[in-house]
C-alpha positions in Angstrom: -27.0 -2.4 0.9 -24.7 -5.5 1.0 -21.0 -5.9 2.7 -18.6 -8.4 4.1 -19.5 -9.3 7.6 -16.2 -11.0 9.3 -17.2 -12.9 12.2 -13.4 -14.4 12.2 -10.8 -14.8 9.8 -12.6 -18.2 8.5 -16.1 -16.4 8.4 -16.5 -13.5 5.7 -20.1 -13.4 4.9 -21.8 -11.3 2.2 -24.8 -10.2 3.6 -27.5 -7.0 3.9 -26.1 -4.2 6.3 -27.8 -0.7 7.0 -27.5 1.5 4.2 -24.9 4.6 4.6 -25.1 8.2 3.7 -22.2 10.7 2.9 -21.7 13.0 6.0 -20.5 16.7 5.5 -17.5 17.1 3.5 -17.9 13.2 2.4 -18.9 11.5 -1.1 -20.5 8.2 -1.4 -19.1 5.7 -3.6 -20.9 2.8 -5.6 -18.2 0.6 -5.1 -16.9 -1.4 -8.2 -13.8 -2.9 -6.7 -12.0 -3.1 -3.4 -8.1 -4.0 -3.0 -7.1 -6.6 -0.8 -4.4 -5.7 2.2 -2.8 -7.5 5.5 -4.5 -4.9 7.3 -7.8 -6.4 6.0 -6.7 -10.1 6.9 -5.6 -8.9 10.4 -8.8 -7.2 11.0 -10.9 -10.1 10.3 -8.8 -12.0 12.8 -9.5 -9.3 15.4 -5.9 -8.3 15.6 -6.4 -4.7 13.8 -9.0 -3.0 14.9 -10.1 0.2 12.9 -9.5 3.8 14.0 -12.0 5.5 16.2 -15.0 6.5 14.0 -14.3 4.2 11.0 -16.5 1.8 9.8 -16.2 -1.9 11.1 -16.3 -3.3 7.8 -13.0 -4.2 6.5 -11.5 -2.8 3.4 -8.7 0.2 2.9 -9.3 1.1 -0.9 -11.8 1.1 -3.6 -12.7 2.1 -7.0 -16.1 2.9 -8.4 -18.5 6.1 -9.0 -19.8 8.8 -7.1 -23.4 8.5 -6.0 -24.1 11.1 -3.9 -21.9 14.0 -2.5 -22.5 15.6 1.1 -22.7 19.1 1.8 -19.7 21.4 1.6 -18.0 19.3 -1.3 -17.8 21.0 -4.8 -14.3 19.1 -6.5 -16.5 16.0 -7.1 -20.2 15.3 -8.9 -22.2 12.3 -9.2 -21.1 10.0 -12.0 -17.4 10.5 -11.7 -15.4 7.4 -11.4 -13.0 7.9 -9.0 -11.0 5.7 -6.6 -10.1 6.2 -2.9 -8.2 5.6 -0.1 -10.2 4.6 3.1 -9.9 4.2 7.1 -12.3 1.3 6.6 -15.3 0.4 4.9 -14.2 -1.1 1.1 -15.5 -4.5 1.3 -19.2 -3.3 0.2 -21.4 -1.9 -2.1 -21.3 1.8 -1.0 -18.8 3.2 1.2 -18.7 7.3 2.4 -15.3 9.0 2.5 -13.8 12.0 2.8 -13.4 14.3 -0.2 -9.9 14.9 0.5 -9.1 11.1 -0.1 -10.8 10.7 -3.3 -8.7 10.8 -6.7 -9.5 10.5 -10.2 -8.7 7.3 -12.1 -5.5 7.4 -13.6 -5.4 7.7 -17.4 -5.1 4.4 -19.1 -6.0 1.8 -15.8 -9.3 0.0 -15.7 -11.7 0.8 -13.2 -11.7 -2.5 -11.7 -7.7 -2.2 -11.3 -7.7 1.4 -9.9 -8.9 -0.6 -6.7 -5.4 -1.7 -6.1 -3.5 1.5 -6.5 -4.6 3.6 -3.8 -3.0 2.1 -0.5 0.0 1.2 -2.2 0.7 4.5 -4.2 -0.3 6.8 -1.0 2.2 4.1 1.4 5.1 4.2 -1.5 5.0 8.2 -2.0 4.5 9.1 1.5 7.4 7.0 2.9 9.9 7.2 0.0 9.5 10.6 -0.7 7.8 12.7 2.0 9.5 10.9 4.6 12.9 9.5 3.4 13.1 12.3 0.7 14.4 9.3 -1.7 16.8 11.1 -4.8 17.7 10.1 -7.9 20.9 8.1 -8.0 20.5 6.7 -4.4 20.0 2.9 -3.6 16.4 1.8 -2.5 16.3 -1.5 -1.0 12.7 -2.8 -0.6 11.9 -5.8 1.3 9.1 -7.8 -0.6 9.9 -6.7 -3.9 6.9 -8.9 -5.7 4.2 -7.6 -3.1 1.5 -4.6 -4.2 3.9 -2.4 -2.1 7.0 -3.8 -3.8 6.0 -3.8 -7.4 4.5 -0.3 -7.2 7.8 1.0 -5.2 10.3 -0.3 -7.7 8.5 1.4 -10.5 8.1 5.0 -9.0 11.5 4.5 -7.5 12.6 4.2 -11.4 10.9 6.5 -12.6 12.4 9.4 -10.1 15.8 7.8 -11.2 16.9 5.9 -8.3 18.6 2.5 -8.4 16.3 -0.6 -6.4 17.4 -3.7 -4.9 14.8 -6.1 -3.5 14.4 -9.1 -1.9 12.0 -11.8 -2.8 11.4 -15.5 -2.6 10.9 -17.8 -6.0 12.6 -17.2 -8.8 9.6 -16.1 -10.7 9.0 -13.1 -8.5 12.8 -12.2 -8.6 12.1 -12.2 -12.3 9.2 -9.9 -12.0 11.3 -7.3 -10.3 13.7 -7.1 -12.5 11.1 -6.6 -15.4 10.0 -3.9 -13.4 13.0 -2.2 -13.5 15.0 -3.9 -10.3 18.5 -4.0 -10.9 19.7 -6.1 -7.9 17.5 -8.8 -6.9 18.2 -11.1 -3.9 16.6 -14.3 -3.1 16.0 -14.1 0.9 15.9 -17.9 1.3 19.4 -18.5 -0.1 21.2 -15.4 -0.1 22.7 -12.8 2.5 21.0 -9.3 1.6 23.7 -7.4 3.6 26.4 -8.5 1.9 24.9 -7.7 -1.7 23.7 -4.2 -0.7 26.9 -3.6 0.8 28.7 -4.6 -1.9 26.9 -1.5 -3.9 27.9 0.9 -1.1 24.7 0.1 1.2 21.3 1.6 0.9 20.3 4.6 1.2 16.8 4.2 1.9 15.1 1.1 2.7 11.5 0.1 2.6 10.8 -2.8 5.2 7.9 -4.9 6.0 9.5 -7.1 8.3 10.3 -5.3 11.6 11.8 -6.7 14.3 13.3 -9.9 12.3 15.2 -7.4 10.1 16.5 -4.6 12.3 19.9 -5.3 13.0 20.7 -6.5 9.5 19.0 -3.6 8.1 21.1 -1.5 9.8 24.1 -3.1 8.7 22.5 -2.4 5.2 22.4 1.0 5.3 25.0 3.3 3.6 26.2 6.5 5.8 23.2 9.0 6.3 20.8 6.0 5.2 17.3 6.1 6.6 15.4 3.0 7.2 11.6 3.5 7.0 9.5 0.4 8.6 6.0 0.2 7.6 5.3 -3.7 8.6 5.7 -5.8 11.3 5.5 -9.3 9.6 8.8 -10.5 11.5 7.6 -9.3 15.0 7.3 -6.2 16.9 10.3 -6.3 19.3 14.2 -6.4 18.9 17.2 -5.2 20.2 18.6 -1.8 18.6 22.1 -1.2 18.3 22.6 2.7 18.6 26.5 2.8 18.2 25.8 1.6 14.7 22.9 4.2 14.0 25.8 7.0 15.5 28.7 5.9 13.2 26.1 5.9 10.1 24.6 8.9 11.1 21.3 7.0 10.1 17.9 7.0 11.1 15.2 4.4 11.7 11.8 5.6 11.3 8.2 3.8 11.7 5.4 5.0 9.7 1.5 4.2 9.5 -0.8 5.4 7.0 -4.0 4.2 8.5 -3.9 6.1 11.5 -3.1 9.6 10.1 -5.7 12.4 10.1 -7.9 13.0 7.3 -6.4 16.7 7.0 -3.4 18.8 8.0 0.2 18.4 7.5 1.1 14.7 6.8 -2.8 13.8 6.7 -4.1 11.5 4.2 -5.7 14.7 2.2 -1.9 15.9 1.9 -0.9 12.3 0.6 -3.3 11.6 -1.6 -3.2 15.4 -3.1 0.7 14.6 -3.7 0.0 11.5 -5.2 -2.2 12.8 -7.9 0.4 15.4 -8.7 3.1 13.1 -8.8 2.4 9.5 -9.6 -0.8 9.6 -11.9 1.3 11.3 -14.8 3.9 8.6 -14.2 1.0 6.1 -14.6 -0.4 8.2 -17.8 2.6 7.8 -19.5 3.4 4.7 -19.1 6.5 4.4 -16.5 4.0 2.9 -13.7 1.4 0.4 -13.9 -0.7 -1.5 -11.3 0.4 -5.4 -10.9 -2.7 -7.1 -10.5 -2.1 -10.8 -9.4 -5.3 -12.1 -8.9 -9.3 -11.0 -9.0 -11.8 -12.6 -7.0 -15.8 -12.1 -6.8 -16.4 -10.3 -3.2 -18.3 -13.0 -2.3 -15.2 -15.0 -2.4 -13.3 -13.0 0.2 -11.8 -15.6 2.4 -10.2 -16.9 -0.9 -8.9 -13.6 -1.6 -7.3 -13.6 1.9 -6.0 -17.0 2.0 -3.8 -16.4 -1.4 -2.5 -13.0 0.3 -1.3 -14.6 3.2 -0.1 -17.7 1.2 2.8 -15.6 -0.4 2.0 -17.3 -4.0 0.7 -14.1 -5.2 2.7 -11.0 -6.9 1.2 -7.7 -6.9 -2.2 -6.9 -5.5 -5.2 -8.7 -5.2 -8.5 -7.4 -5.9 -12.3 -8.1 -5.1 -14.6 -7.4 -7.8 -17.9 -6.1 -6.5 -20.0 -5.0 -9.2 -19.9 -5.1 -13.1 
């Protein structure tokens, strides 16, 4: 089979690699498309090694058709169209994945576009609902509102009855966030998000991709009993934490990661996937949530896809087309 081999961030080559087969409890997916994530860019640059036992090939989500099922798998069959959350291996013609991380294609979503759903859907649901317990009427602040996670998170939160505030850059991105349901849009380049959010009573939940650079201001923006959930470190990994501010607000700071979670068990990927299918897929089927695909590239142009993602000029997800 063929796959992208990452020699460096600048050298991503579509070439022959050894064929793979599903182990017991796995299915083999013939890949139609792969979603692009910042983790892929980091891994290609040598800064984010895959978890032990995971494929060295980059790629954390795909859509495609089941080509083979391993022993002990009875919930999936050859020929079914699916999408899947991966620990790695997505930039390839075939990928083997635990059966519990496989999902049906949501009603009404084209097969290629479904490749942009698993990572954002599992990230958003596991953090907003399973971790932060966002409730109807609460205010959610999403940093990077026009990103793949942001555009999905806005829609899911609105479907749950929450209010949504976002930070984003250019006006076109703020406009997209508003179109998707964000009622408070904040241009981070020229507006203080803390004051804007505090004027609304503070955020009950903040979903943050910045990390250290926003830590103190995020705590300032929290409402009483608020929860700050950190899922990215684009603004650095170390910052000073004022515990007094947390005590006064009875607030919580939580940092989570999806890729390193176990396949099964409480809080594992299979549990998250099952919750997403049960709760988010119906939102997609009835039109409350839709995948936002900002760009598509042939798999041979993986480097260009990475460069676009890093540039910040794209909204929503970037998808690599592997097969027709």
